Every structure is written in structure tokens, then in C-alpha cells.
C-alpha positions in Angstrom: 26.1 -31.3 -70.5 23.6 -28.7 -71.7 20.0 -29.2 -70.5 17.3 -27.6 -72.7 14.9 -25.8 -70.4 12.5 -24.6 -73.0 10.1 -27.6 -72.7 9.9 -27.2 -69.0 9.4 -23.4 -69.3 6.6 -24.0 -71.8 5.0 -26.4 -69.4 5.1 -23.9 -66.5 3.7 -21.1 -68.6 0.9 -23.3 -70.0 0.0 -24.6 -66.5 -0.1 -21.1 -65.0 -2.3 -19.8 -67.8 -4.6 -22.8 -67.6 -4.9 -22.5 -63.8 -6.0 -18.8 -64.2 -8.5 -19.8 -66.9 -10.0 -22.6 -64.7 -10.4 -20.2 -61.8 -12.1 -17.6 -64.1 -14.5 -20.3 -65.4 -15.2 -21.5 -61.9 -16.4 -18.0 -60.9 -18.9 -18.3 -63.7 -20.2 -21.7 -62.5 -18.3 -23.6 -65.3 -16.7 -26.8 -64.1 -13.4 -27.2 -66.0 -12.1 -30.2 -64.2 -9.1 -31.7 -65.9 -8.3 -28.7 -68.1 -4.9 -28.3 -66.5 -4.1 -32.0 -67.0 -5.2 -31.7 -70.7 -2.8 -28.8 -71.4 0.1 -30.4 -69.6 -0.6 -33.7 -71.4 -0.5 -32.1 -74.8 2.6 -30.1 -74.0 4.5 -33.0 -72.4 3.3 -35.8 -74.6 5.0 -37.4 -77.6 3.2 -35.1 -80.0 4.9 -32.1 -78.5 8.0 -32.2 -76.2 8.1 -36.0 -75.8 8.7 -35.7 -72.0 6.2 -38.5 -71.6 6.9 -41.1 -74.3 4.5 -43.5 -75.9 6.3 -46.5 -74.4 6.1 -44.9 -70.9 2.3 -44.6 -71.3 2.1 -48.3 -72.3 4.0 -49.3 -69.3 1.5 -47.4 -67.1 -1.4 -49.4 -68.6 -2.3 -51.3 -65.4 -2.5 -47.9 -63.5 -4.6 -46.4 -66.3 -6.9 -49.4 -66.1 -7.2 -48.9 -62.4 -8.3 -45.3 -62.9 -10.8 -46.3 -65.6 -12.2 -49.1 -63.4 -12.6 -46.8 -60.3 -14.9 -44.5 -62.4 -16.9 -47.5 -63.5 -17.3 -48.6 -59.9 -18.7 -45.2 -59.0 -21.3 -45.5 -61.7 -22.3 -49.0 -60.5 -22.7 -47.9 -56.9 -25.5 -45.5 -57.9 -27.7 -48.4 -59.2 -29.5 -49.7 -56.1 -32.6 -51.8 -56.3 -34.5 -49.6 -53.8 -33.7 -46.5 -55.9 -34.9 -48.2 -59.1 -38.0 -49.4 -57.3 -38.9 -45.9 -56.3 -38.2 -44.4 -59.7 -40.7 -42.1 -61.5 -43.1 -43.8 -63.8 -41.9 -44.6 -67.4 -38.3 -44.0 -66.5 -37.1 -47.2 -68.2 -39.3 -46.7 -71.2 -38.1 -43.1 -71.7 -34.5 -44.1 -71.3 -34.7 -47.0 -73.8 -36.6 -45.0 -76.4 -34.1 -42.1 -76.4 -31.2 -44.6 -76.4 -32.5 -46.6 -79.4 -33.2 -43.6 -81.5 -29.9 -42.0 -80.7 -28.0 -45.2 -81.4 -29.7 -45.7 -84.7 -28.9 -42.2 -86.0 -25.4 -41.9 -84.7 -24.4 -45.5 -85.6 -25.7 -45.2 -89.1 -24.0 -41.9 -89.7 -20.7 -43.0 -88.2 -20.6 -46.3 -90.1 -21.3 -44.5 -93.4 -18.5 -42.0 -92.9 -15.9 -44.5 -91.6 -16.7 -47.3 -94.1 -15.0 -45.4 -97.0 -11.9 -44.5 -95.0 -10.9 -47.6 -92.9 -10.8 -51.4 -93.0 -14.1 -53.1 -92.4 -12.9 -54.8 -89.2 -11.9 -51.5 -87.6 -15.0 -49.7 -88.6 -17.3 -52.1 -86.6 -15.4 -51.5 -83.4 -15.1 -47.7 -83.9 -18.8 -47.4 -84.8 -19.8 -49.4 -81.7 -17.6 -47.3 -79.3 -18.8 -44.0 -80.7 -22.4 -45.1 -80.6 -22.1 -46.3 -77.0 -20.6 -43.0 -76.0 -23.5 -41.2 -77.6 -25.8 -42.8 -75.1 -24.0 -41.2 -72.1 -25.6 -38.7 -69.8 -24.2 -36.9 -66.7 -26.3 -37.4 -63.6 -23.8 -35.4 -61.6 -25.0 -32.2 -63.2 -28.6 -32.8 -61.9 -27.1 -33.7 -58.5 -25.1 -30.5 -58.4 -28.1 -28.4 -59.3 -30.1 -30.0 -56.5 -27.4 -29.6 -54.0 -26.4 -26.0 -54.8 -29.7 -24.5 -56.0 -32.3 -26.7 -54.4 -33.8 -28.0 -57.7 -36.4 -30.6 -56.8 -39.6 -32.1 -58.1 -41.0 -34.9 -60.3 -39.2 -33.8 -63.4 -35.9 -33.3 -61.6 -36.1 -36.8 -60.2 -37.1 -38.2 -63.6 -34.2 -36.4 -65.4 -31.8 -37.7 -62.7 -32.9 -41.3 -63.0 -32.9 -41.2 -66.8 -29.3 -39.9 -66.7 -28.2 -42.6 -64.3 -29.8 -45.4 -66.5 -28.3 -43.8 -69.6 -24.8 -43.8 -68.2 -25.2 -47.5 -67.1 -26.6 -48.4 -70.5 -23.7 -46.7 -72.4 -21.1 -48.7 -70.4 -23.1 -51.9 -71.0 -23.0 -51.2 -74.7 -19.3 -50.6 -74.5 -18.8 -53.9 -72.8 -20.8 -55.7 -75.6 -18.7 -53.9 -78.3 -15.4 -54.8 -76.7 -16.6 -58.4 -76.3 -17.7 -58.7 -79.9 -14.5 -57.1 -81.2 -12.2 -58.7 -78.6 -8.5 -57.9 -78.9 -6.0 -60.0 -77.0 -6.0 -63.7 -75.9 -8.7 -65.7 -77.7 -9.0 -68.3 -75.0 -8.4 -69.0 -71.4 -5.6 -71.5 -70.8 -5.8 -74.4 -73.2 -9.6 -74.1 -73.8 -11.1 -73.5 -77.3 -11.4 -69.9 -78.5 -14.2 -68.0 -76.8 -17.0 -66.3 -78.7 -18.3 -62.8 -78.0 -21.2 -64.0 -75.7 -18.7 -66.0 -73.6 -16.3 -63.0 -73.3 -19.3 -60.9 -72.2 -20.4 -63.6 -69.7 -16.9 -63.8 -68.4 -16.7 -60.0 -67.8 -20.0 -60.1 -65.9 -18.9 -63.1 -63.8 -15.6 -61.3 -62.9 -17.5 -58.2 -61.8 -20.2 -60.1 -59.8 -17.7 -62.4 -58.0 -15.4 -59.6 -57.1 -18.4 -57.6 -55.8 -19.7 -60.5 -53.7 -16.2 -61.2 -52.3 -15.7 -57.6 -51.1 -19.3 -57.2 -49.9 -18.7 -60.2 -47.7 -15.4 -58.8 -46.5 -17.0 -55.4 -45.6 -19.6 -57.0 -43.4 -22.5 -55.0 -41.9 -22.6 -51.3 -41.1 -22.2 -52.1 -37.4 -19.1 -54.3 -37.9 -17.4 -52.4 -40.8 -14.0 -52.1 -39.2 -12.1 -52.5 -42.4 -10.7 -49.2 -43.8 -13.0 -48.2 -46.6 -10.4 -46.6 -48.8 -8.1 -49.6 -48.6 -11.1 -51.9 -49.4 -12.2 -49.8 -52.4 -8.6 -49.8 -53.7 -8.3 -53.5 -53.3 -11.7 -54.1 -55.0 -10.8 -52.0 -58.0 -7.3 -53.5 -58.1 -8.6 -57.1 -58.2 -11.3 -56.4 -60.8 -9.2 -54.3 -63.1 -6.2 -56.7 -62.7 -8.3 -59.6 -64.0 -9.9 -57.4 -66.7 -6.4 -56.3 -67.9 -5.1 -59.8 -68.0 -8.0 -61.1 -70.1 -8.2 -57.9 -72.2 -11.8 -57.2 -70.9 -13.2 -53.7 -70.4 -12.2 -52.4 -66.9 -15.0 -49.9 -67.1 -17.6 -52.6 -67.7 -16.2 -55.1 -65.2 -16.1 -52.5 -62.4 -19.6 -51.3 -63.3 -20.9 -54.8 -62.6 -18.8 -55.0 -59.5 -20.3 -51.7 -58.2 -23.8 -52.8 -58.9 -23.2 -56.0 -57.0 -21.7 -54.2 -54.0 -24.5 -51.6 -54.0 -27.2 -54.3 -53.7 -25.4 -56.8 -51.4 -23.5 -54.7 -48.8 -25.2 -52.4 -46.2 -22.1 -50.2 -46.2 -22.2 -49.5 -49.9 -23.2 -45.8 -49.3 -20.0 -45.3 -47.4 -18.0 -46.9 -50.2 -19.8 -44.6 -52.6 -18.7 -41.6 -50.6 -15.1 -42.7 -50.9 -15.5 -43.2 -54.7 -17.0 -39.8 -55.1 -14.0 -38.2 -53.4 -11.7 -40.0 -55.8 -13.6 -39.1 -58.9 -12.0 -35.8 -59.8 -8.4 -36.8 -59.2 -8.7 -40.0 -61.2 -10.5 -38.1 -64.0 -7.6 -35.6 -64.1 -5.2 -38.5 -64.5 -7.2 -39.9 -67.4 -7.4 -36.5 -69.1 -3.6 -36.2 -68.8 -3.2 -39.7 -70.4 -5.7 -38.9 -73.2 -3.8 -35.7 -73.9 -0.5 -37.4 -74.0 -1.8 -40.2 -76.2 -3.4 -37.8 -78.7 -2.1 -37.6 -82.3 -3.4 -35.6 -85.2 -6.2 -37.7 -86.7 -7.1 -38.2 -90.4 -9.1 -35.5 -92.2 -12.3 -37.6 -91.9 -12.3 -37.0 -88.2 -13.1 -33.3 -88.6 -16.2 -34.3 -90.6 -17.1 -37.0 -88.2 -17.1 -34.7 -85.1 -19.9 -32.3 -86.2 -21.8 -35.3 -87.7 -21.8 -37.1 -84.3 -22.9 -33.9 -82.5 -25.8 -33.2 -84.9 -26.9 -36.9 -85.1 -26.8 -37.2 -81.3 -28.7 -34.0 -80.7 -31.3 -35.1 -83.4 -31.5 -38.5 -81.9 -32.1 -37.3 -78.4 -34.8 -34.8 -79.6 -36.6 -37.3 -81.8 -36.3 -39.9 -79.0 -37.9 -37.4 -76.6 -40.8 -36.9 -79.0 -41.2 -40.6 -79.4 -41.1 -41.1 -75.6 -43.8 -38.4 -75.2 -46.0 -40.3 -77.6 -45.3 -43.7 -76.0 -45.8 -42.5 -72.4 -49.2 -41.1 -71.7 -48.8 -39.0 -68.6 -49.3 -35.4 -67.2 -45.7 -34.4 -68.2 -46.0 -34.8 -72.0 -44.2 -31.6 -72.8 -41.3 -32.0 -70.3 -40.9 -35.6 -71.4 -40.2 -34.4 -75.0 -37.3 -32.2 -73.6 -35.6 -34.8 -71.4 -33.3 -36.2 -74.1 -32.1 -32.8 -75.3 -31.6 -31.7 -71.7 -29.1 -34.4 -71.1 -26.5 -33.3 -73.6 -23.5 -33.6 -71.2 -21.7 -36.9 -71.3 -19.7 -36.5 -68.1 -16.3 -37.9 -67.2 -17.1 -41.4 -68.5 -16.5 -40.3 -72.0 -12.9 -39.7 -71.1 -12.6 -43.2 -69.7 -14.1 -44.6 -72.9 -11.6 -42.6 -75.0 -8.6 -43.8 -73.0 -9.9 -47.4 -73.0 -10.2 -47.3 -76.8 -6.6 -46.1 -77.0 -5.5 -49.0 -74.8 -7.3 -51.7 -76.7 -7.1 -50.5 -80.4 -3.7 -49.0 -80.9 -4.1 -48.6 -84.7 -4.9 -46.0 -87.3 -8.5 -45.6 -86.4 -7.9 -45.2 -82.6 -6.7 -41.6 -83.1 -10.0 -40.8 -84.9 -12.1 -42.3 -82.1 -10.0 -40.7 -79.4 -10.2 -37.2 -80.9 -13.9 -37.6 -81.7 -14.8 -38.7 -78.2 -12.7 -36.0 -76.5 -14.0 -33.1 -78.6 -17.6 -34.2 -78.8 -17.6 -34.7 -75.1 -16.1 -31.2 -74.5 -18.5 -29.5 -76.9 -21.5 -31.3 -75.4 -20.4 -30.3 -71.9 -20.3 -26.6 -72.5 -24.2 -26.0 -72.7 -25.1 -29.0 -70.4 -25.8 -27.0 -67.2 -27.7 -24.4 -69.1 -30.1 -26.8 -70.9 -30.9 -28.7 -67.7 -31.5 -25.5 -65.8 -33.8 -24.2 -68.6 -35.9 -27.4 -68.5 -36.2 -27.4 -64.7 -37.1 -23.7 -64.6 -39.8 -24.1 -67.2 -41.5 -26.9 -65.2 -41.1 -25.1 -61.9 -38.6 -27.4 -60.3 -35.9 -24.7 -60.1 -36.2 -22.1 -57.3 -35.8 -18.4 -58.1 -33.2 -18.0 -55.4 -30.7 -20.7 -54.0 -31.3 -21.9 -50.5 -29.7 -19.8 -47.8 -27.9 -22.7 -46.3 -26.1 -23.4 -49.6 -25.2 -19.7 -50.0 -23.6 -19.7 -46.6 -21.7 -22.9 -47.2 -20.4 -21.6 -50.5 -19.1 -18.4 -49.0 -16.9 -20.1 -46.3 
């Protein structure tokens, strides 16, 4: 029997070339996490060599849901009541104003483009998902700048809190969309069919109950003898398992679970440290799945991508201007730039893309998947630079990085 080695040779060459590119980008302070997984996924997926078939990806759906849920748990663990209580003034107002303006512009443009190309039922779900993703921001960028370069101050704290709340708000919006356009069982057991509000309440209940169960299991900081890694795995496994069975959003359910644990368990910071360590490996898995699942989309997608980018940018800029008018404070000018500064959408946009592919395996899913991936990538490229520029202009960014960080980076 003759074995064709060309697909494997292509994979090896692509992986080596991508590895070199990632290292080159890293030396220029560009985080290209998951790029290797994306290249391997495209080369090994059904679109190319078919080493990973579509049926194989479907069989891995529970594992994929676990990875999606773990990212959602990480986001939820950030949202502690004490942190919210100590937030800068007008944080909620700024976040909501920017989100509403962005959602209005992006949602209107997306619906107008998709309405003439797809069935009305699909258009609603696709518009909702793309609009929810447009609300995303990446707090990890601000955290990295504070850690590596010592960025600190009132505006740094404000930008960080707005990014955290924006990320949570985007996942909440996704949970609402997937409840309204629920796909899967229409009832539980022999009960009557559930409406959208009931599916949403059910998703929240699953997250809260799972969080309370494992918060009780963890105990206090002095008595936390249970292995944290095992506990985190079990927590995500239970939450995503129920979400997968009921066709709920694992991202949303685990977000609620994370918020519950963060505010009910004294050892939640330790759990968060474990979740942070798992973030990049799980993100790489999701990038690989997204690349394998990708198919060439319809032509309208290539019009939709620049439209979403422009409308999102315009929405965040106009939202920042509206927030400056609504919030009378000393930082009027920096407030105007907060929305535009938070261009990066972070790894959650990958989780949203894969979740869309899992739920809506139809003609429009390739459009949504492609749009989320490319818009997320293009928004990520200038994300560090725009935040740095804002923090430098307001004096929150030091001229030279702290010596301790320089020493740590050289070892």
C-alpha cells in the first residue's frame, strides 16, 4: 500500500514557517498566540487535505464546548463585587453608552447586508452574534501593559474596567441571542416548549447552581485541600456538559458560573490563576478547530467584513464622544478616546466563532465564522498601539519600563 506523504510534508513545512514567523513577531512585541494552530487547521482540515474530517470535528463537540466554557469561566472570575465597588467614576455609564452606539451601528449595517442574501430566520441570529462580538474588548492588553511597562493611573484603571465590563456585556448579549434563536430541544422532558426568556433563565440557573456547588466544595482559603486544577476541570465539565445537553451557550453558562465563584468563594483568586494558565493552550485548540471548520464563504462576506470594521470603529468613536458629553468630569478628552482605544476583541471572539459553528451548521455559519475570525484578527493588529498611545498622552505610561520587569524579561 502506498502512503501519500505530501499532506504531512505540507503540514511540517507550514508549521515550521509559522513557528519562525511567530518568533519574529514576538521579538517585536506582537502576540500571535494560536497562529500555528490556525495554519495547521487550515492545512489539515476538510477544506485542504481532509486529515481532520467534518464528522471528526462534530464528534469532538463536547471537548470543544469544554474549551469554550473554560474561557468564559476566566472572564467571569474577573468580575468581583469589591472590584466593581472600587471602580473609577462613570465606568458603567461609559461602557453602556459605547456599547449601545456600537450595537446600533453594527447591527443595522449587518442586518441590511444579510437581509438580501439569506433567509430571514438565519439573518436574525447572525446579526445578533456579530453585534455581540462587536461589543468585545480585551482587558488582557491593559493588564500586560501594566505588568511589563508599569502603566498605571486613573485612565489606565478606567480603560481596564471598561474592557472587563465590555467583555462581560458581549457574552451576556451572546447568551440572549442564542436563547432567542435557540436550536435544539424545545423543551425539558415532557414539559411544554420553552420561550426565549425561559431558556435564558435556565442558562443563568445552571451557571449559578454550578458555581455555588463548587464554591461550597472548595471551602475557605485555610481549608482548601482540594486540588484546584481538578476542581476547575470538574466545574467547567459539569457546566458545559449541562449546556451541551440543553443546547445552551457554554460561554454564557460558564461566565455566570465564574461570576458566582468569584463572589462566593474566598479561594477564587487561586482558581483564577489556574484559569489564566489554561487560557493560551485552550485558545490554541479553539483556533485549530475554527481553522479546520472554515469553508470559503459567499461573496457578501467580503463586503460584510470591512463594513463591520468601519461601523464598529465609528460606533466606538461616536460612543466615546457621547460618553464624554454624558459624563462631566476632569477627563473629558481621554473619555472620548476610550472606545477607540479598545479595538482588540481578544480570544473570546474565537470562542464566539466556534460556538456559532457548533450551533448553526448552515449556509450562514461560514459567513459569520469568517467575519468573526478576520475582523478579530484585523482589530487585534493595532490594539496594543492604540492603547499605548492613549496612556502615553494622558501620562499613565512611563518613558522607560521598570527595571524589575526588564530583568525578569531577560532571564
